[in-house]
C-alpha positions in Angstrom: 94.8 27.2 95.6 93.9 24.4 93.3 95.5 24.9 89.8 93.4 24.9 86.6 93.0 21.7 84.8 94.2 21.7 81.1 92.4 19.3 78.8 93.5 18.1 75.4 91.5 16.6 72.6 92.5 13.3 70.9 90.3 11.8 68.2 87.4 13.8 69.6 88.0 12.5 73.2 88.8 15.0 76.0 91.7 13.9 78.2 93.4 15.2 81.3 97.1 14.5 82.0 97.9 12.5 85.2 100.6 15.1 86.0 98.1 17.9 86.2 95.7 15.7 88.2 98.4 14.9 90.7 99.2 18.6 91.1 95.5 19.4 91.6 95.0 16.8 94.3 98.3 17.3 96.0 99.7 13.9 95.4 103.0 12.7 94.1 102.8 11.8 90.5 104.5 8.5 90.8 102.0 7.5 93.5 99.1 8.5 91.3 100.5 6.5 88.4 100.8 3.5 90.7 97.2 3.8 91.8 96.0 4.2 88.2 98.0 1.1 87.2 96.2 -0.8 89.9 92.9 0.4 88.5 93.9 -0.7 85.0 94.9 -4.2 86.2 91.5 -4.6 87.9 89.6 -3.4 84.8 91.5 -5.7 82.5 90.3 -8.7 84.4 86.7 -7.6 83.9 84.4 -7.0 80.9 85.2 -3.2 81.1 87.7 -1.6 78.8 90.5 0.1 80.7 91.1 2.5 77.8 87.7 3.9 78.4 89.1 5.3 81.6 92.8 5.6 81.2 95.2 5.8 78.3 98.8 5.0 79.0 101.3 7.6 77.8 104.8 8.9 78.5 106.7 12.1 78.8 110.4 13.1 78.9 112.4 15.4 81.2 115.6 17.2 80.5 117.5 13.9 80.5 115.3 12.6 77.6 114.5 9.6 79.7 110.8 8.6 79.2 108.5 8.5 82.2 105.1 6.8 82.4 102.0 8.8 82.8 98.3 8.4 82.0 95.7 10.4 80.1 92.4 10.3 82.0 88.9 10.5 80.4 86.1 12.1 82.3 85.1 8.8 83.8 88.7 8.1 84.6 88.7 11.3 86.6 85.5 10.1 88.2 87.3 7.0 89.4 90.2 8.9 90.9 87.8 11.3 92.6 85.7 8.5 94.1 88.8 7.3 96.0 89.3 10.7 97.6 87.6 12.2 100.6 87.5 15.6 102.3 88.0 19.1 100.8 90.5 18.1 98.1 88.1 15.5 96.7 85.2 17.9 96.6 87.3 20.6 94.9 88.9 18.2 92.4 85.5 16.8 91.4 84.1 20.4 91.0 87.1 21.5 89.0 87.3 18.6 86.5 83.5 18.4 86.0 83.3 22.1 85.2 86.3 22.0 82.9 85.0 19.0 80.9 81.6 20.7 80.4 83.3 23.9 79.3 85.4 22.1 76.7 82.5 20.0 75.4 80.5 23.2 74.8 83.5 24.9 73.1 84.1 21.9 70.8 80.4 21.7 69.9 80.4 25.3 68.8 77.3 26.8 67.1 74.6 24.3 66.4 75.3 23.5 62.8 73.6 20.8 60.8 76.0 18.1 61.9 79.5 17.5 60.4 80.5 18.7 57.0 79.9 15.2 55.6 76.5 15.0 57.2 75.6 18.4 55.8 76.6 17.3 52.3 74.5 14.1 52.7 71.5 16.1 53.8 72.0 18.5 50.9 72.3 15.6 48.5 69.0 14.1 49.7 67.2 17.5 49.4 68.6 18.1 45.9 67.6 14.6 44.7 64.1 15.0 46.1 63.8 18.5 44.4 65.1 17.2 41.1 62.6 14.3 41.2 59.8 16.7 41.7 61.1 19.1 39.0 61.4 16.2 36.5 57.8 15.1 37.2 56.6 18.7 36.8 58.6 19.0 33.6 57.1 15.9 32.1 53.6 16.8 33.1 53.7 20.3 31.8 55.5 19.3 28.7 57.7 22.4 28.8 60.4 20.8 26.6 59.2 20.2 23.0 61.2 18.9 20.0 60.5 22.1 18.1 61.9 24.5 20.7 65.2 26.2 20.0 68.4 24.4 21.1 69.4 27.1 23.6 66.0 26.8 25.4 66.5 23.1 25.7 69.8 23.6 27.5 68.3 26.3 29.7 65.5 24.0 30.9 67.2 20.6 31.0 70.9 20.8 31.3 71.1 23.8 33.7 70.2 22.7 37.2 70.7 24.4 40.6 72.4 21.3 41.9 75.4 21.7 39.7 78.6 23.2 41.2 81.7 24.6 39.6 85.0 23.3 40.9 85.8 26.8 42.0 82.8 26.7 44.4 83.8 23.3 45.8 87.4 24.5 46.2 86.3 27.3 48.4 85.2 24.7 51.0 88.9 23.7 51.2 90.4 27.1 51.2 92.0 26.7 47.7 91.5 27.8 44.2 89.7 25.9 41.5 93.0 25.5 39.6 94.7 23.9 42.6 91.8 21.5 43.2 91.7 20.6 39.5 95.4 19.8 39.6 95.0 17.7 42.8 92.1 15.7 41.3 94.3 15.0 38.3 97.1 13.7 40.5 94.5 11.5 42.3 93.5 10.0 38.9 90.0 11.4 39.0 90.1 13.5 35.9 92.1 14.4 32.9 92.1 17.4 30.5 91.2 17.1 26.8 90.8 20.0 24.4 90.7 22.4 27.4 87.9 20.5 29.2 88.3 18.4 32.3 86.8 14.9 31.9 86.5 12.0 34.4 88.5 8.9 34.0 86.4 5.8 32.9 86.2 4.3 36.5 84.4 7.5 37.7 82.1 8.0 34.8 78.4 7.1 34.8 78.2 7.4 38.6 76.3 10.7 38.6 79.3 12.7 39.9 79.3 15.3 37.2 77.3 16.7 34.3 78.4 18.6 31.3 76.7 21.8 30.6 76.8 23.5 27.2 76.7 27.2 26.6 75.6 27.9 23.1 77.5 30.9 21.7 75.9 30.9 18.3 74.6 28.5 15.6 78.1 27.2 15.0 79.9 27.6 18.4 79.3 26.2 21.8 81.4 25.7 25.0 81.3 22.5 27.1 82.0 22.7 30.9 82.0 19.9 33.4 80.2 20.7 36.7 79.8 18.6 39.8 76.6 17.3 41.3 76.0 17.1 45.1 76.7 13.4 44.8 80.0 14.2 43.2 80.7 16.8 45.9 80.3 14.1 48.6 82.6 11.7 46.6 85.3 14.4 46.5 84.9 14.9 50.2 85.5 11.3 51.0 88.4 11.0 48.5 90.2 14.2 49.7 89.7 13.1 53.3 91.4 9.8 52.6 94.4 11.8 51.3 94.6 14.1 54.3 92.7 17.1 52.9 89.9 18.4 55.0 87.4 21.2 54.5 88.2 24.4 56.3 85.4 24.0 58.8 86.8 20.6 59.9 90.4 21.8 60.0 89.3 24.7 62.3 87.5 22.2 64.5 90.6 20.1 64.8 92.8 23.1 65.5 90.4 24.2 68.2 90.7 20.8 69.9 94.5 20.8 69.7 94.8 24.3 71.1 92.5 23.5 73.9 
Protein backbone atom coordinates (compact mmCIF):
# COMPACT_ATOMS: atom_id res chain seq x y z
CA UNK A 1 0.00 0.00 0.00
CA UNK A 2 1.36 3.41 -0.95
CA UNK A 3 2.39 5.49 2.11
CA UNK A 4 0.96 8.94 2.78
CA UNK A 5 2.96 11.92 1.54
CA UNK A 6 4.08 14.42 4.20
CA UNK A 7 4.43 18.02 3.05
CA UNK A 8 6.29 20.86 4.73
CA UNK A 9 5.90 24.61 4.24
CA UNK A 10 8.97 26.78 3.62
CA UNK A 11 8.46 30.51 3.02
CA UNK A 12 4.89 29.75 1.99
CA UNK A 13 5.98 27.05 -0.50
CA UNK A 14 4.72 23.48 -0.07
CA UNK A 15 7.49 20.87 -0.46
CA UNK A 16 7.79 17.08 -0.51
CA UNK A 17 10.94 15.26 0.65
CA UNK A 18 12.62 13.08 -1.98
CA UNK A 19 12.95 10.30 0.62
CA UNK A 20 9.17 10.14 1.01
CA UNK A 21 8.70 10.29 -2.76
CA UNK A 22 11.17 7.44 -3.27
CA UNK A 23 9.29 5.31 -0.73
CA UNK A 24 5.97 6.04 -2.40
CA UNK A 25 7.12 5.08 -5.87
CA UNK A 26 9.16 2.06 -4.71
CA UNK A 27 12.51 3.40 -5.86
CA UNK A 28 15.90 3.54 -4.14
CA UNK A 29 16.45 7.02 -2.80
CA UNK A 30 19.97 7.32 -4.20
CA UNK A 31 18.62 6.45 -7.66
CA UNK A 32 15.87 9.08 -7.37
CA UNK A 33 18.43 11.69 -6.25
CA UNK A 34 20.55 10.78 -9.28
CA UNK A 35 17.54 11.23 -11.58
CA UNK A 36 16.60 14.59 -10.04
CA UNK A 37 20.22 15.78 -10.29
CA UNK A 38 19.99 15.00 -13.99
CA UNK A 39 16.80 17.03 -14.26
CA UNK A 40 18.48 19.94 -12.46
CA UNK A 41 21.49 19.85 -14.80
CA UNK A 42 19.18 20.07 -17.81
CA UNK A 43 17.06 22.87 -16.32
CA UNK A 44 20.14 24.93 -15.48
CA UNK A 45 21.10 24.98 -19.16
CA UNK A 46 17.72 26.48 -20.07
CA UNK A 47 15.77 29.61 -19.21
CA UNK A 48 13.90 27.68 -16.52
CA UNK A 49 14.83 27.97 -12.84
CA UNK A 50 15.72 24.62 -11.34
CA UNK A 51 14.69 25.77 -7.85
CA UNK A 52 11.13 26.23 -9.09
CA UNK A 53 11.08 22.42 -9.27
CA UNK A 54 13.70 21.08 -6.86
CA UNK A 55 15.53 22.51 -3.84
CA UNK A 56 18.74 20.75 -2.87
CA UNK A 57 18.87 19.76 0.80
CA UNK A 58 20.55 17.21 3.07
CA UNK A 59 19.85 14.93 6.01
CA UNK A 60 21.93 13.02 8.56
CA UNK A 61 21.77 9.46 9.74
CA UNK A 62 22.97 7.98 13.02
CA UNK A 63 26.57 8.43 11.86
CA UNK A 64 25.99 12.20 11.52
CA UNK A 65 27.24 11.98 7.95
CA UNK A 66 25.26 14.33 5.66
CA UNK A 67 23.46 12.79 2.70
CA UNK A 68 22.01 14.62 -0.26
CA UNK A 69 18.28 14.85 -0.81
CA UNK A 70 15.86 17.16 -2.60
CA UNK A 71 12.70 19.02 -1.67
CA UNK A 72 10.18 18.84 -4.50
CA UNK A 73 7.60 21.50 -5.34
CA UNK A 74 4.30 20.45 -6.89
CA UNK A 75 5.68 20.91 -10.40
CA UNK A 76 8.78 18.99 -9.32
CA UNK A 77 6.52 16.08 -8.40
CA UNK A 78 4.86 16.53 -11.79
CA UNK A 79 8.22 16.06 -13.49
CA UNK A 80 9.00 12.89 -11.54
CA UNK A 81 5.50 11.51 -12.19
CA UNK A 82 5.76 12.21 -15.92
CA UNK A 83 8.74 9.85 -16.11
CA UNK A 84 6.72 7.01 -14.59
CA UNK A 85 4.30 4.62 -16.23
CA UNK A 86 1.89 1.99 -15.01
CA UNK A 87 0.01 1.66 -11.73
CA UNK A 88 2.68 3.26 -9.51
CA UNK A 89 2.79 6.36 -11.69
CA UNK A 90 -0.99 6.76 -11.57
CA UNK A 91 -1.16 6.20 -7.80
CA UNK A 92 1.72 8.58 -7.10
CA UNK A 93 0.16 11.30 -9.27
CA UNK A 94 -3.19 10.89 -7.50
CA UNK A 95 -1.59 10.90 -4.05
CA UNK A 96 0.62 13.99 -4.38
CA UNK A 97 -2.04 15.99 -6.27
CA UNK A 98 -4.60 15.33 -3.55
CA UNK A 99 -2.12 16.09 -0.77
CA UNK A 100 -1.00 19.42 -2.26
CA UNK A 101 -4.63 20.50 -2.72
CA UNK A 102 -5.49 19.56 0.90
CA UNK A 103 -2.52 21.47 2.27
CA UNK A 104 -3.24 24.54 0.13
CA UNK A 105 -6.83 24.64 1.44
CA UNK A 106 -5.62 24.21 5.02
CA UNK A 107 -3.08 27.02 4.74
CA UNK A 108 -5.63 29.32 3.16
CA UNK A 109 -7.97 28.81 6.10
CA UNK A 110 -11.11 30.93 6.38
CA UNK A 111 -11.49 33.57 3.71
CA UNK A 112 -10.21 36.56 5.62
CA UNK A 113 -9.52 40.00 4.06
CA UNK A 114 -5.97 39.13 2.99
CA UNK A 115 -2.99 39.18 5.32
CA UNK A 116 -2.82 41.16 8.54
CA UNK A 117 -0.86 43.86 6.71
CA UNK A 118 -3.38 44.00 3.86
CA UNK A 119 -6.23 44.21 6.39
CA UNK A 120 -4.52 47.15 8.10
CA UNK A 121 -3.95 48.91 4.79
CA UNK A 122 -7.60 48.45 3.84
CA UNK A 123 -8.71 49.69 7.26
CA UNK A 124 -6.40 52.71 6.95
CA UNK A 125 -7.92 53.59 3.56
CA UNK A 126 -11.45 53.28 4.91
CA UNK A 127 -10.64 55.40 7.96
CA UNK A 128 -8.99 58.14 5.86
CA UNK A 129 -12.01 58.27 3.55
CA UNK A 130 -14.39 58.41 6.50
CA UNK A 131 -12.38 61.12 8.24
CA UNK A 132 -12.29 63.20 5.06
CA UNK A 133 -16.08 62.99 4.79
CA UNK A 134 -16.53 63.78 8.48
CA UNK A 135 -14.25 66.81 8.18
CA UNK A 136 -16.22 68.10 5.23
CA UNK A 137 -19.48 67.63 7.11
CA UNK A 138 -18.02 69.28 10.17
CA UNK A 139 -16.98 72.37 8.23
CA UNK A 140 -20.23 72.59 6.32
CA UNK A 141 -22.41 72.24 9.39
CA UNK A 142 -20.18 74.54 11.45
CA UNK A 143 -20.63 72.38 14.52
CA UNK A 144 -17.49 73.72 16.16
CA UNK A 145 -17.73 77.37 17.07
CA UNK A 146 -15.29 79.52 19.01
CA UNK A 147 -17.79 80.18 21.81
CA UNK A 148 -18.43 76.51 22.55
CA UNK A 149 -17.09 75.06 25.84
CA UNK A 150 -13.61 73.57 25.75
CA UNK A 151 -14.82 70.06 26.61
CA UNK A 152 -17.23 70.10 23.63
CA UNK A 153 -14.38 71.08 21.32
CA UNK A 154 -12.37 68.05 22.42
CA UNK A 155 -15.39 65.78 22.06
CA UNK A 156 -16.02 66.87 18.48
CA UNK A 157 -12.49 67.35 17.12
CA UNK A 158 -9.88 65.53 19.14
CA UNK A 159 -11.84 62.33 19.79
CA UNK A 160 -12.07 60.19 16.63
CA UNK A 161 -12.96 56.55 16.13
CA UNK A 162 -9.73 55.93 14.23
CA UNK A 163 -7.58 56.36 17.34
CA UNK A 164 -6.37 53.27 19.19
CA UNK A 165 -4.81 52.82 22.60
CA UNK A 166 -1.55 50.92 22.79
CA UNK A 167 -3.39 48.26 24.80
CA UNK A 168 -5.71 47.50 21.88
CA UNK A 169 -2.80 47.25 19.44
CA UNK A 170 -0.85 45.06 21.89
CA UNK A 171 -3.70 42.54 21.88
CA UNK A 172 -2.97 41.86 18.20
CA UNK A 173 0.44 40.58 19.32
CA UNK A 174 -0.69 38.69 22.41
CA UNK A 175 1.02 41.05 24.84
CA UNK A 176 0.09 43.76 27.29
CA UNK A 177 0.15 47.48 26.59
CA UNK A 178 2.93 47.89 29.16
CA UNK A 179 5.10 45.30 27.40
CA UNK A 180 4.56 46.86 23.98
CA UNK A 181 5.27 50.36 25.32
CA UNK A 182 8.55 49.10 26.75
CA UNK A 183 9.45 47.40 23.46
CA UNK A 184 8.75 50.58 21.48
CA UNK A 185 10.97 52.48 23.87
CA UNK A 186 13.78 49.94 23.25
CA UNK A 187 13.29 50.41 19.51
CA UNK A 188 13.70 54.19 19.89
CA UNK A 189 10.15 54.96 18.86
CA UNK A 190 8.97 56.71 22.01
CA UNK A 191 10.06 58.04 25.38
CA UNK A 192 8.22 58.88 28.58
CA UNK A 193 7.91 62.39 29.92
CA UNK A 194 5.84 63.40 32.94
CA UNK A 195 3.99 60.08 32.77
CA UNK A 196 3.08 60.45 29.08
CA UNK A 197 4.59 58.53 26.17
CA UNK A 198 5.80 60.79 23.35
CA UNK A 199 7.37 60.02 19.96
CA UNK A 200 11.00 60.75 19.25
CA UNK A 201 11.55 63.61 16.78
CA UNK A 202 12.16 61.34 13.76
CA UNK A 203 8.67 59.84 14.11
CA UNK A 204 6.78 63.03 14.85
CA UNK A 205 4.63 64.87 12.32
CA UNK A 206 4.03 61.68 10.33
CA UNK A 207 0.46 61.15 11.41
CA UNK A 208 1.26 58.09 13.52
CA UNK A 209 -0.30 59.39 16.71
CA UNK A 210 -2.60 61.99 18.12
CA UNK A 211 -2.78 63.32 21.64
CA UNK A 212 -6.20 63.31 23.23
CA UNK A 213 -7.03 65.49 26.18
CA UNK A 214 -9.52 64.54 28.85
CA UNK A 215 -10.72 67.64 30.66
CA UNK A 216 -11.18 66.90 34.36
CA UNK A 217 -12.20 70.39 35.46
CA UNK A 218 -11.36 74.01 34.71
CA UNK A 219 -7.82 73.61 36.04
CA UNK A 220 -6.99 69.99 35.34
CA UNK A 221 -6.69 67.87 32.23
CA UNK A 222 -5.01 64.59 31.29
CA UNK A 223 -3.09 64.11 28.03
CA UNK A 224 -2.86 60.67 26.37
CA UNK A 225 -1.10 59.56 23.19
CA UNK A 226 -3.16 57.33 20.92
CA UNK A 227 -2.26 55.68 17.62
CA UNK A 228 -3.90 56.27 14.26
CA UNK A 229 -4.43 53.47 11.75
CA UNK A 230 -1.41 54.81 9.86
CA UNK A 231 0.60 54.49 13.06
CA UNK A 232 -0.72 50.98 13.56
CA UNK A 233 0.60 49.98 10.14
CA UNK A 234 3.95 51.62 10.94
CA UNK A 235 4.20 49.55 14.13
CA UNK A 236 3.38 46.38 12.19
CA UNK A 237 6.23 46.94 9.75
CA UNK A 238 8.67 47.91 12.52
CA UNK A 239 7.84 44.97 14.78
CA UNK A 240 7.96 42.55 11.84
CA UNK A 241 11.49 43.74 11.03
CA UNK A 242 12.41 42.86 14.60
CA UNK A 243 10.90 39.38 14.49
CA UNK A 244 7.61 40.20 16.22
CA UNK A 245 4.51 39.11 14.33
CA UNK A 246 0.79 39.46 15.13
CA UNK A 247 -0.82 36.40 16.68
CA UNK A 248 -2.76 35.60 13.50
CA UNK A 249 0.44 35.45 11.39
CA UNK A 250 2.32 33.42 14.02
CA UNK A 251 -0.52 30.89 14.04
CA UNK A 252 -0.41 30.69 10.23
CA UNK A 253 3.35 30.03 10.32
CA UNK A 254 2.95 27.44 13.06
CA UNK A 255 0.27 25.69 11.05
CA UNK A 256 2.64 25.52 8.08
CA UNK A 257 5.49 24.12 10.19
CA UNK A 258 3.32 21.48 11.85
CA UNK A 259 1.99 20.44 8.46
